[in-house]
C-alpha positions as CSV (number, residue, x, y, z in Angstrom):
1,X,2.6,-5.9,61.5
2,X,1.4,-8.4,59.9
3,X,2.2,-9.8,56.8
4,X,-0.8,-11.5,55.4
5,X,-0.9,-13.4,51.7
6,X,-4.4,-14.4,50.1
7,X,-4.2,-16.8,47.0
8,X,-6.9,-17.1,45.2
9,X,-6.9,-19.7,41.9
10,X,-7.8,-18.1,38.5
11,X,-11.1,-19.9,37.2
12,X,-10.3,-22.9,39.3
13,X,-12.6,-25.5,38.2
14,X,-11.9,-24.7,34.5
15,X,-8.0,-24.2,35.0
16,X,-7.8,-27.7,36.6
17,X,-9.4,-29.3,33.4
18,X,-7.4,-27.1,30.8
19,X,-4.4,-28.4,33.2
20,X,-5.3,-32.1,32.8
21,X,-6.2,-31.7,29.0
22,X,-3.6,-29.1,27.3
23,X,-6.0,-29.2,23.8
24,X,-8.3,-27.4,26.4
25,X,-6.1,-24.2,26.6
26,X,-6.9,-21.3,25.5
27,X,-10.3,-22.5,24.5
28,X,-13.3,-21.4,26.3
29,X,-14.6,-23.9,29.0
30,X,-17.2,-24.1,31.1
31,X,-17.9,-26.4,34.2
32,X,-21.2,-27.3,35.5
33,X,-22.7,-29.7,33.1
34,X,-23.4,-30.8,29.6
35,X,-24.4,-28.3,27.4
36,X,-27.7,-29.4,26.9
37,X,-28.1,-30.3,30.6
38,X,-30.5,-28.7,32.8
39,X,-28.3,-26.5,35.6
40,X,-25.9,-23.3,35.9
41,X,-22.3,-22.7,35.4
42,X,-20.3,-23.4,38.5
43,X,-16.9,-21.9,36.6
44,X,-16.1,-20.4,33.1
45,X,-12.6,-19.9,32.0
46,X,-11.1,-16.3,31.4
47,X,-11.8,-17.3,27.3
48,X,-15.5,-18.0,28.3
49,X,-16.2,-15.0,30.5
50,X,-14.7,-12.8,27.6
51,X,-18.2,-14.1,25.6
52,X,-20.2,-12.9,28.9
53,X,-20.6,-16.6,30.8
54,X,-20.8,-15.8,34.5
55,X,-21.1,-18.4,37.3
56,X,-24.9,-19.0,38.2
57,X,-25.8,-18.6,34.6
58,X,-28.1,-21.3,33.3
59,X,-26.2,-23.8,31.2
60,X,-28.2,-23.5,27.7
61,X,-28.1,-19.7,27.7
62,X,-24.3,-20.0,28.4
63,X,-24.4,-22.2,25.1
64,X,-26.0,-19.6,22.9
65,X,-23.8,-17.0,24.0
66,X,-20.8,-19.4,23.7
67,X,-21.8,-21.9,21.1
68,X,-17.7,-22.9,20.6
69,X,-17.1,-23.6,24.6
70,X,-16.4,-26.7,25.8
71,X,-18.7,-27.8,28.1
72,X,-17.8,-30.3,31.0
73,X,-19.2,-31.8,34.1
74,X,-16.5,-31.6,36.2
75,X,-14.7,-33.6,38.4
76,X,-14.5,-33.0,42.3
77,X,-11.7,-35.5,42.9
78,X,-9.1,-33.8,40.2
79,X,-10.4,-30.5,42.1
80,X,-9.5,-32.0,45.6
81,X,-6.1,-33.4,44.7
82,X,-4.5,-30.1,42.7
83,X,-6.0,-28.2,45.8
84,X,-3.5,-30.7,47.9
85,X,-0.5,-30.1,45.8
86,X,-1.2,-26.3,46.7
87,X,-1.3,-27.0,50.2
88,X,2.4,-29.0,49.6
89,X,3.7,-25.8,48.5
90,X,2.3,-23.5,50.9
91,X,3.9,-25.4,53.6
92,X,7.3,-24.6,51.7
93,X,7.2,-21.0,53.0
94,X,4.7,-21.1,56.3
95,X,3.2,-23.7,58.7
96,X,0.4,-21.2,59.3
97,X,-2.1,-21.8,56.3
98,X,-5.6,-21.4,56.1
99,X,-7.6,-23.2,53.3
100,X,-10.9,-21.2,53.6
101,X,-11.8,-23.4,50.2
102,X,-10.2,-25.8,47.8
103,X,-8.9,-22.8,45.6
104,X,-8.9,-20.1,48.3
105,X,-6.1,-19.9,51.1
106,X,-4.5,-17.4,53.6
107,X,-0.9,-17.7,54.6
108,X,0.7,-15.9,57.7
109,X,3.7,-15.0,56.3
110,X,4.9,-12.5,59.6
111,X,7.6,-15.0,61.3
112,X,9.1,-16.4,57.9
113,X,10.1,-13.3,56.0
114,X,13.7,-13.4,57.6
115,X,13.8,-17.0,56.7
116,X,13.4,-16.6,53.6
117,X,15.6,-13.2,53.2
118,X,12.3,-12.2,51.0
119,X,9.2,-10.1,50.5
120,X,5.8,-11.1,51.1
121,X,5.5,-9.8,47.0
122,X,8.4,-11.9,46.0
123,X,7.1,-14.8,47.5
124,X,3.6,-14.9,46.2
125,X,5.3,-14.7,42.8
126,X,7.5,-17.8,43.5
127,X,4.5,-19.6,44.6
128,X,2.7,-18.6,41.3
129,X,5.5,-20.2,39.6
130,X,5.5,-23.3,41.5
131,X,1.9,-23.8,41.3
132,X,2.1,-23.3,37.1
133,X,5.1,-25.4,37.0
134,X,3.5,-28.4,38.7
135,X,-0.3,-27.9,38.3
136,X,-0.3,-25.5,35.0
137,X,-2.8,-23.3,36.9
138,X,-2.6,-19.8,37.9
139,X,-3.5,-17.8,41.0
140,X,-4.0,-14.2,42.2
141,X,-2.4,-12.9,45.4
142,X,-3.1,-9.9,47.4
143,X,-1.1,-9.2,50.5
144,X,-1.5,-6.8,53.6
145,X,-1.6,-6.2,56.9
146,X,-5.2,-8.0,57.4
147,X,-6.8,-11.0,56.0
148,X,-9.7,-8.9,54.5
149,X,-7.5,-6.5,52.9
150,X,-5.2,-9.3,51.8
151,X,-8.2,-10.8,49.8
152,X,-9.9,-8.0,48.0
153,X,-6.4,-7.3,46.8
154,X,-5.9,-10.6,45.5
155,X,-8.9,-9.8,43.4
156,X,-7.5,-6.3,42.0
157,X,-5.7,-7.7,39.3
158,X,-6.9,-10.7,37.8
159,X,-6.0,-13.4,36.4
160,X,-2.3,-14.1,37.7
161,X,-2.0,-10.8,39.4
162,X,-0.3,-9.6,42.6
163,X,-1.4,-6.6,44.9
164,X,0.7,-5.5,47.7
165,X,-1.1,-3.2,50.3
166,X,1.7,-1.6,52.1
167,X,1.6,-1.0,55.5
168,X,0.2,2.4,56.3
169,X,-1.8,2.7,52.9
170,X,-4.7,0.4,53.9
171,X,-7.2,3.2,54.4
172,X,-6.1,4.4,50.7
173,X,-6.6,1.5,49.0
174,X,-9.8,1.0,51.0
175,X,-11.9,4.1,50.6
176,X,-12.1,4.6,47.0
177,X,-13.8,0.7,46.9
178,X,-17.5,0.1,46.2
179,X,-19.0,-0.6,49.7
180,X,-20.0,-4.1,48.6
181,X,-16.5,-5.1,48.5
182,X,-16.6,-5.2,52.6
183,X,-16.6,-8.9,54.1
184,X,-20.3,-9.5,54.9
185,X,-21.8,-6.6,53.0
186,X,-24.1,-8.5,50.5
187,X,-27.0,-7.5,48.3
188,X,-29.4,-6.5,51.1
189,X,-26.7,-4.5,53.1
190,X,-26.0,-2.9,49.8
191,X,-29.1,-1.6,48.8
192,X,-29.7,-0.2,52.7
193,X,-26.5,1.4,53.1
194,X,-26.9,2.9,49.4
195,X,-30.5,4.2,50.4
196,X,-28.9,6.0,53.3
197,X,-26.1,7.7,50.3
198,X,-23.3,5.3,51.4
199,X,-21.7,4.0,48.2
200,X,-18.1,3.4,49.0
201,X,-15.7,2.7,51.7
202,X,-15.0,5.6,52.9
203,X,-18.2,7.2,53.0
204,X,-19.2,4.3,55.6
205,X,-15.8,4.8,57.6
206,X,-17.5,8.3,58.4
207,X,-20.6,7.2,59.4
208,X,-20.4,7.2,63.7
209,X,-20.2,3.7,65.0
210,X,-23.5,4.2,66.9
211,X,-25.7,4.4,64.0
212,X,-24.2,1.8,62.2
213,X,-24.9,-0.6,65.0
214,X,-28.6,1.1,65.4
215,X,-28.9,0.4,61.7
216,X,-27.3,-3.0,61.1
217,X,-26.7,-4.4,65.1
218,X,-24.0,-6.4,65.3
219,X,-23.0,-6.3,62.0
220,X,-22.6,-2.1,62.1
221,X,-19.9,-2.6,64.5
222,X,-18.2,-5.0,61.7
223,X,-18.8,-2.8,59.2
224,X,-17.3,0.1,61.0
225,X,-14.3,-1.6,62.2
226,X,-13.5,-3.0,58.6
227,X,-14.0,0.3,57.0
228,X,-11.7,1.5,59.2
229,X,-9.0,-1.0,58.5
230,X,-9.7,-3.0,61.8
231,X,-9.3,-6.6,61.3
232,X,-8.2,-8.6,64.3
233,X,-8.6,-12.4,62.9
234,X,-5.8,-14.2,62.7
235,X,-4.9,-17.1,60.2
236,X,-6.3,-20.0,61.4
237,X,-4.4,-23.4,60.3
238,X,-7.4,-25.2,60.1
239,X,-11.1,-24.0,59.6
240,X,-14.4,-25.4,60.5
241,X,-16.9,-24.9,57.5
242,X,-19.8,-23.3,58.3
243,X,-21.9,-25.5,56.2
244,X,-21.9,-28.6,53.9
245,X,-24.2,-29.2,51.2
246,X,-24.5,-31.3,48.2
247,X,-27.3,-31.0,45.7
248,X,-28.4,-32.2,42.3
249,X,-30.6,-31.4,39.2
250,X,-32.6,-33.7,37.4
251,X,-32.1,-34.6,33.5
252,X,-35.8,-33.6,33.1
253,X,-38.4,-32.3,35.4
254,X,-39.9,-35.0,37.7
255,X,-43.3,-35.4,40.1
256,X,-42.4,-38.2,42.1
257,X,-42.0,-37.7,45.5
258,X,-40.4,-40.8,46.1
259,X,-37.5,-40.5,43.2
260,X,-36.8,-37.1,45.4
261,X,-36.6,-39.0,49.0
262,X,-34.6,-41.4,47.5
263,X,-31.9,-39.0,45.8
264,X,-31.7,-36.8,49.8
265,X,-31.1,-40.2,50.8
266,X,-28.4,-40.7,48.9
267,X,-27.0,-36.8,49.5
268,X,-27.3,-37.7,53.1
269,X,-25.0,-40.8,52.8
270,X,-22.3,-38.3,51.1
271,X,-22.5,-35.5,53.9
272,X,-22.2,-38.0,56.6
273,X,-19.5,-39.8,55.0
274,X,-17.7,-36.7,54.9
275,X,-18.5,-35.4,58.0
276,X,-16.7,-38.4,59.7
277,X,-13.5,-38.1,57.4
278,X,-13.1,-34.8,58.3
279,X,-13.8,-35.2,62.2
280,X,-17.1,-32.9,62.5
281,X,-20.5,-32.7,63.4
282,X,-23.5,-30.5,62.4
283,X,-27.1,-29.8,64.2
284,X,-29.3,-27.8,61.9
285,X,-30.9,-30.0,58.6
286,X,-32.0,-27.6,55.9
287,X,-33.8,-29.4,52.6
288,X,-34.2,-27.4,49.5
289,X,-36.5,-28.2,46.9
290,X,-36.5,-25.7,43.4
291,X,-39.7,-25.9,41.3
292,X,-40.0,-25.5,37.5
293,X,-41.1,-22.3,38.2
294,X,-37.5,-21.2,39.6
295,X,-39.1,-21.0,43.2
296,X,-37.3,-22.8,46.0
297,X,-38.8,-24.2,48.8
298,X,-36.6,-24.5,52.1
299,X,-37.2,-26.3,55.4
300,X,-34.8,-26.5,58.4
301,X,-34.5,-27.9,61.5
302,X,-32.4,-28.8,64.3
303,X,-31.4,-31.8,65.9
304,X,-31.3,-32.0,69.5
305,X,-27.4,-32.3,69.2
306,X,-24.6,-31.9,66.9
307,X,-24.4,-35.2,64.9
308,X,-22.1,-36.7,62.4
309,X,-24.7,-40.1,62.0
310,X,-26.3,-40.3,58.6
311,X,-29.0,-42.4,60.2
312,X,-29.8,-39.7,62.7
313,X,-29.4,-36.7,59.7
314,X,-31.4,-38.5,57.4
315,X,-34.3,-39.3,60.1
316,X,-34.6,-35.3,60.3
317,X,-34.8,-35.1,56.3
318,X,-37.4,-37.9,56.1
319,X,-39.4,-35.7,59.1
320,X,-38.8,-32.4,56.8
321,X,-40.3,-34.1,54.0
322,X,-43.1,-35.8,55.7
323,X,-44.2,-32.0,56.6
324,X,-43.5,-30.8,53.1
325,X,-46.9,-30.5,50.6
326,X,-45.1,-30.7,47.4
327,X,-46.9,-28.1,44.8
328,X,-48.4,-29.7,41.6
329,X,-45.2,-28.7,39.7
330,X,-42.3,-30.4,38.5
331,X,-39.3,-30.5,40.7
332,X,-36.2,-29.3,38.8
333,X,-33.3,-29.6,41.6
334,X,-33.2,-31.0,45.4
335,X,-30.5,-30.2,48.0
336,X,-29.4,-30.8,51.4
337,X,-27.2,-28.7,53.7
338,X,-25.6,-29.0,57.1
339,X,-24.9,-26.3,59.1
340,X,-23.7,-25.1,63.1
341,X,-20.8,-27.5,62.2
342,X,-18.1,-28.0,65.1
343,X,-15.5,-30.4,65.7
344,X,-16.4,-33.6,67.3
345,X,-15.0,-33.9,71.0
346,X,-17.5,-36.1,72.5
347,X,-16.0,-39.1,74.9
348,X,-16.6,-42.6,73.9
349,X,-18.7,-44.5,76.3
350,X,-19.0,-48.1,76.8
351,X,-22.0,-49.7,75.6
352,X,-24.0,-46.9,74.5
353,X,-26.4,-46.8,71.5
354,X,-24.3,-43.6,70.0
355,X,-21.3,-46.2,70.3
356,X,-22.2,-48.7,68.5
357,X,-24.0,-46.7,65.5
358,X,-21.0,-44.9,65.3
359,X,-18.8,-48.5,65.0
360,X,-21.2,-49.3,62.3
361,X,-21.1,-46.3,60.3
362,X,-17.1,-46.2,60.9
363,X,-17.1,-50.0,59.4
364,X,-19.4,-48.5,56.5
365,X,-16.9,-45.9,56.0
366,X,-13.8,-48.2,55.8
367,X,-15.4,-50.7,53.5
368,X,-16.6,-48.0,51.0
369,X,-12.5,-46.4,51.2
370,X,-11.4,-50.0,50.1
371,X,-14.3,-51.1,47.7
372,X,-15.7,-47.8,46.9
373,X,-18.6,-46.2,47.7
374,X,-21.2,-48.2,46.1
375,X,-19.9,-51.0,48.1
376,X,-22.4,-50.4,51.1
377,X,-25.9,-48.4,50.0
378,X,-28.9,-47.8,51.7
379,X,-31.9,-50.3,49.9
380,X,-33.7,-47.4,49.4
381,X,-31.2,-45.8,47.3
382,X,-31.1,-49.0,44.9
383,X,-33.7,-47.9,42.9
384,X,-31.2,-44.8,41.4
385,X,-30.1,-47.1,39.6
386,X,-32.7,-46.9,37.1
387,X,-32.4,-43.4,36.5
388,X,-28.3,-42.8,37.1
389,X,-25.4,-44.7,36.1
390,X,-23.5,-46.3,38.9
391,X,-19.8,-46.4,39.7
392,X,-17.7,-47.3,42.2
393,X,-17.5,-43.7,43.4
394,X,-21.0,-43.5,43.6
395,X,-23.7,-42.7,41.4
396,X,-23.2,-40.2,38.7
397,X,-25.4,-37.3,39.3
398,X,-26.9,-35.1,36.9
399,X,-25.1,-31.5,37.7
400,X,-23.8,-32.7,40.7
401,X,-22.6,-29.6,43.2
402,X,-18.8,-29.2,43.1
403,X,-18.0,-27.3,46.0
404,X,-18.2,-28.4,49.8
């Protein structure tokens, strides 16, 4: 049987901030923006959560509930650096590591237990202590025979808990849990299952597979297998993200379509750089516009073929914007998402346009690496200096996205 360890950092962004600044420890910390900014909570420390703060809550509401909290904008580079330290520690125990996000990882310990002469739970405890000693961040761990069982187990005893599901006890662990603990069961599927009288994973496991397939299609088969403890997914040493997104809110609602375009052009530059750094390419482009009445507009379209070209991506963004009839309301937030991502595997062809474009963008990336992101910017984004402070690393946006 496999031994899978899932590790999930506790209140990651807030914990990193507390690790960098010891005076913040044991204080309610909210990461997402200044207390008087528009935006939402990205992460709240456990002290803040005890006061009713949760991820996605508007910052102004969080200030009302926790007036003594420390509000921070967040620094993605700090979080990325700490995630790198996590990985270095994980590699001391196994080479088979899947980083599903900056603060979330699967470790396959199956072939290493005899080498370490320790149980998975003992290894988890050692990793917990080493992470805390090096970066003052706590993590919670789950051990199981399958990825999703380990993942569910890691959330049972937070913060800094270790939960082990022994071999043969997987169903006893799973079946009392709410049905939406299963991967893939979101709010819509949960409501549909509730309408059928299915509230726990055990109740779901009793439904015949054909019935679930008829009701939910391909997902029905997946639900049945997971409810019955079947998960054949391997720990993958390098994951291709499902999507890469960048978004930002405005300090004040705006009614300037040109500014919206300029901000989206800048976000395109950031995503293009990320794709090339990770040797990825994406095909589907989605533009998101949030209005002051809290309604969201989303328009998406796919490129003819996957690309990592900033020029090609923004060409599609501009096309989507040209087809957009802006409502007679102010805009409070915009975002850009690229999905259908895959590894870059095309072969170079001499003297074709694609190679010339890639050479140009590679040169721009190198200049930015050496002299800062703002060393080279599209002319259309220079006007953003009137609205945002510019540093070497880029424009300082209001309430930026702190995730991938």
